[in-house]
N, C-alpha and C positions, 0 to 999 in steps of 0.2 A: 503496498499499500505505499509506504514511503516514497518508493521508487515511481509509482506513477502519479502522485502526487507532486513532488520533485519535477519530473519530465513536464510536465503542464508548469507549473507554478515558475520557475526557476526563469521560462524567455519570459513570459509577463512578467515575471518583476522585473524584469531586464529592459521591457518594455515600456514598463510602466513607470519604472525611473526618469527614461526618456518624457515619458511625456511632460511631465512638470517642468523639464529642463527649457521646453519651448517658452514656459511663462520663466522661468529663471535666468534665462540668457535675454527674454523682454527687460527684466527687475536690475540685472545687472548692468546692462548696457547704458538704461536710462539715470542707472544708482550713482553712475560716474558723470553724468553731464550737469553737476552743480547745483539740482536744485528739489527740494521733495514734492514737489507738485507735480515733476516726472512720472515719481513713483506713484505719487496717488493715482496719476491718470490712467497708467498701464494698471493699475488696482480696482479703479474702476469702471474702465475700458473691458477687464478681462473678466469683472463681476458681470457685468453686462451679458456676456457671452454665457459662461457659466450659468447666469439663469435663464437666458434662452435654449442653447443643447441642454440643459438637464431638463429641459420640458420633452424634450423626445431621445429620453435616456432609452424607452420603453425598445427602439430598434434596436440597439444592444443587446439590454436584456431579455426582451422578448424573446429575441432571434437565436438567443444562445439557449435558453431553454429547450427552446421546439427541437432544434437544431439535434440538442444533445441526446434528447430524446428519441426524435427519429433514428438516431446513432443507434441507440441502444436495443431500439428494435431491428435494427439492419433494414431499411426504408429510404436506400438511396432518393428516389422518386418524390419523395414525400419533403426530403434535405433541399433539392434543387427546388421545389417549390416555395419553401420557406424563404431561398437566398432570394429568388426573384422577385417574391412578395416585400420582402426587407427594403432590397435596396432601391430598387423602382418606387415606393413608396418614401425613403427615405431622399433621392436626387429631387422628387417634386415637392418633399416638402420645402427642400434648400431655396428652391429656388421663388417658393412663394414668401417666405425668409427676405428677399432678394427685394421682391416687389414692393412689401409692405414696410422697407427698412426707415425710411422716415418717423411713419407712425410707429414703430416701435420704440426707435431711438427717442422719439420724445414721451414715451409714457413710460420707458425708464428713467428717466430724469423726472419724474415726478413723485418718482418714490427714493430717490436720491439726493441728500442734499450737500452742496460742494461748493468751492468758489469759482469765481468766473473762469479763471484761469482753469484751473480741471476741469472743468466743464468743457472748456473748448477744445482741449489737447485730449480728451476721453468721447468727445463726438470725431475727431478726427480720426483716431484711434478705428471706433465703430464702424464710421462710412467707409473704412478700406479694407478693414478683416470682414466684415459682412459679404462682400464677395466669396468666401470662401466656405460659405453654408452648406450647397449641394455637395462636396467635398468632404466637408467634417462630416454631415449627416449618414452618408454616401459610406466613410472610415467606420461609423457606428456600427451598423448592418456586416460589413465587413469582416470587422472585429467580433463581431458575435456569432457569427456561422461559423470562423473559422475555430474559436473557442468551443463551439456547439459539436464539432466536427474531431476536437481532440487533439488538434492543432493549433498550440500557443505559438509554437516559431513562428510562422507568419506575419503574426502581429508584432513578433517582435522587430523582425527584418525591416517591418515599415515604419515602424516609430524610430528606430534609427537612423533609417534613410533620412525619415523626414526630419528628422533635428539637425544630420550633419547641414541639408538644404538651409534651415533657418537659422543656423548660427554663419555658415559663409555668408548667406544674403543681407541679414540683418547687420553684420559689422557692416559689410562693404554698401550698403543704404545710406547709414548712420554717418559714421566717419569717414567710407571714401566720398560718397555724393552727399554728405551735411545735410540727411535729409530729418533730422531727429526724431520723435515719436511716428512719422507718416514712416520713415522708414524702418523703424520695431515692425507697423504693419503690414509692412509691403516684404519682407522680410516671413511675419507669420504666415501669411497670405501664400506666397509663392511655395512655402512648405507643403502649406494644406493638399495645392492640387498636385504636387509632387507624390505625397502621401498615396493619394486616391487614385493614382496613374500606375503605381506600382503596384496598390494592392489587386487590380484590375489585371495587371499583366503576369503576376503570380496565379489568380484562380484561371484565367486562360490556358497557363501552360499546363498546372496541372492538376483542374477539375473538368476543364471544356467536355470532356467524357459525358458529364453529367449532363451537359444539354440535351445528349440523343434522349436521356430520360425523362425529358421536359412534357408535361402536356400541358399545353397552353391554353388549352380550353377551361382546364380547373385554377389557372393561376388567379383569376378574377374571381372565382366561381365565391357566390354569394354567401354561402353557409361556413365556406373556409376564411374568410373577408370578416365576416360576421365575430366570427370565434378568435381570429387574429386578434381584435378591437377589444371584443371582451375580456381576453386576456389581460391586455394592456392597458382597457380602464384603468384599474386600479394603483397599475403601476405610474401612470400617467398623475393621478390624482398623490399618491405617494412623492413623486417629485415634485410637485407643487408644492408640497410640507416644506423638502428640501429646500425649493428657492425659497419658500418665503425667509427661512431660518438664514440661511445665507444672505439673502441681501439686506435684511433687517441689520445681521451684523455688520456688513461694511458703511452699510448708510449710518448706522451708529456713530461709527466710528469716526466716516466723512462729519459729520455735524460735529465732531468735538477736536475740528482743528485738522490742518496738513501734515504733523507730527503724529499723531497718533493714529492717523487713519495710513499713513506710510507704515509706523509700528505692528501695525494688527496686520498692515499685508506683507511685513517682514514676516511675522510670528506663524503667519498662518502656512508658508512654504513649510515650515518645520512637519507642521500638522500635515501637508501635503505628501512631503518625502515619507512619510509613516503610513498614510493613506492608499499610496501608490504598489508600497510593498507587502501592505496587506491586504493589497486588492488583488495580487498576484496571487495568492492562495486561496483569495475569494474565489476567482476566475478557474482555477482549479477544480473548486467545488461544484461550480456550475456545473462542469464536463460533466464531472464524472457522478456527482447526484444526480442528473438527467439521464445519462447512461444505465446509474441503477436502478430509476424509476423507471427507465423505457424496458428492462430487463426482468424487473421484480423480481430485484436480487437484492433483499433486506439482510440480511448479513454484511453484504458489499458493503451496505448506505451505513451500518452502524458502525462499523469497525473505520469508513470513514471519516465520519462524525469525530470519534475519538482522536485519532492521528492529528486531523487539523486543528483542535483546539491545544493538542500539545505543543506544534507547533508556533501558534499565536500564541501560547504563553512564555514559551523561547523569548519569543521573537518582541514581544512587547518589554521583559525586563532589561533587552540588551538596547532597546531605544532608551528607553529610560535612563540609565546609565549613559549613551551617548548626549541626549541634551543637557544631562546635568554639567558633564562634563568639557561635551565642546560645544552647545549651542553657541555660545558668543563668539566663537571663533567663527561660525558658520556665518551669521550673519554680518559678521566685516566684510566678509567675499563680496556682500553682494549691494551694500554699500559704503560709501566711508564719510558720509554726513554724521559727524559726530553729537548731535544734538539727537537723533533720530536713532543713534547707538546707543546713549543715554537714556532715552526713556523707556526703551527696548529693554534692558536690565530690571524696570521695575514690574515685569509683567513677564516676565519668563519663564518666569517660575510655573504658570498655568498649563507650559506645555510640555512639564517633565511629568503632567498629569493625562495627557492624553491616549499613551500607549495602553494602559491599562485600563483604562476608563471605556477606551474605543474597542477593543481587540474584538469582543464578543459580535458587535455590531455587525463588521466589516464580513467574519466569517459566518455568521448564520445569513448573513444576505446573498452571499456565494448559494449556499445551501435552498434558500426558498426559491432566487433567480433558477436554480437548475428542476428543482422539482415544481415548477410553475406555481409558487402558490404566495400571488400576489395581492390575497385580501388580507394574507396574514401579515406581509411588511407593509401594506398600509396602516393596518392596524397599530404596528408598533411604530412606522414614523409620527404617525397623526397626536399618541400619547406622548412621545418625547418630543415634538414640539410644540404640545400645549406647557411642558415642563418647561422647557428654554425661557417662553413669553412671561409663561408667571414668577420665576425665578429674576427673570430681570427686568422685570416691572417693580418687583416688590423691591429691590437692593439699588437698582440705579442712581436715586437720591443719593445714598447712602456710601457708595464708593466706588459712583461713577464708572470708569472703563472696565475695573478689577469685577464689575457683576456683570458684565458681557461676558467676560471669559470663563466664571463662575458657570453662569447658564448654557453655555457651550458645553462643557465637562459634564452637566447634567445631563443635556441635552442628549451626548453620546453613551451615557453610563445607563440610562433611563430605555434605550431604543434597545439594547440589547436583551437589558432583564426582561423586557417583556418580549422580543424573539422567543429566546431560550422559555420562558411558560408557555410560548403556543407551539415548540417543537414537536411537542408530542404528537400533534395532528399531521404531519408530514409523516411520523414513521409508523401510523396507522392507514396514511393513503399506501404505504407500499407491500405492506401484508395482507 
């Protein structure tokens, strides 16, 4: 079991670590341009896209669960149908986002309080990067399908290639052509389409035989599409809760000034690094859970859960130690602004709590996705979101930005606890 998990998790971890590098490269580049406003603009612009794209997280989650269960049943025809439906829908939704970009940007700024300088720079970043929406959503579908097919190596290859292109192009646009925030956005855009084209090439070379198995009459079959949307309805509403928490977190930081906004953005990079490592094991959980559910293998599933949580506990302790001993040095790599670094030290201890508080939530998410247990995912996220807002609203007047971080820790912890309580329902489904 360890071998199966690691064969899926390690490539996913590598690819997931490279994903936040897209954001880290952007933050690191603008962090050395001489103003906290640049960091804040990237944080706000990045938050907009997180808010938007997370709304469509079902494209990856639903695809992964359905593809892995089809794989467990050895149903390649169904796997091909899942792929075409997901990628086609993703690209179409991406073009709709481009069409309505002005409306989306205007609506986003209604919920975010910030300075005029940051607003202008973040708007520029958004208007360039939004053209990458079809590629980004398409990559969601590709990643979900590849993982569902027990192939986590291809998402790794795609992520590495995407980041190489992003680093090279962003550095050229910013420092060679002196384009500032616009250069960072253009570098990101080029990298997104490079990743999508590479994903398509890999599918054509290694999976094009599935095209012959495809029954085009069933691609748009009403019942199949209805089932797809019903499955992902709960994931969509779950994602709305996640977006609400994330958006509110960033907006509250923005309302406390440029320095606090920059501090929260930098500290969240530590959470991001942990989350993407844990998501590597969550992706392994998706693939293997779906496989065991499709094959009705209860004993294999039970062993999977035990081994996953053993890995989760060990990694959580490791990250806690790393954050305590090296967190400040890591932040110094991202910015040389002394005011921002000094302010960050007052809040850094909250990041020490993140690994142990959030570990269970990440692993259960993977298991629930593989089992297509979307309703349970919704319940846990809803309760956790309520806890977040209750804690922050109760304490913000007393401890300010510390209340925001405490609420975030409670949010992570309560999410995992609720998922643990609901987990027996998944075991009963397989038996």
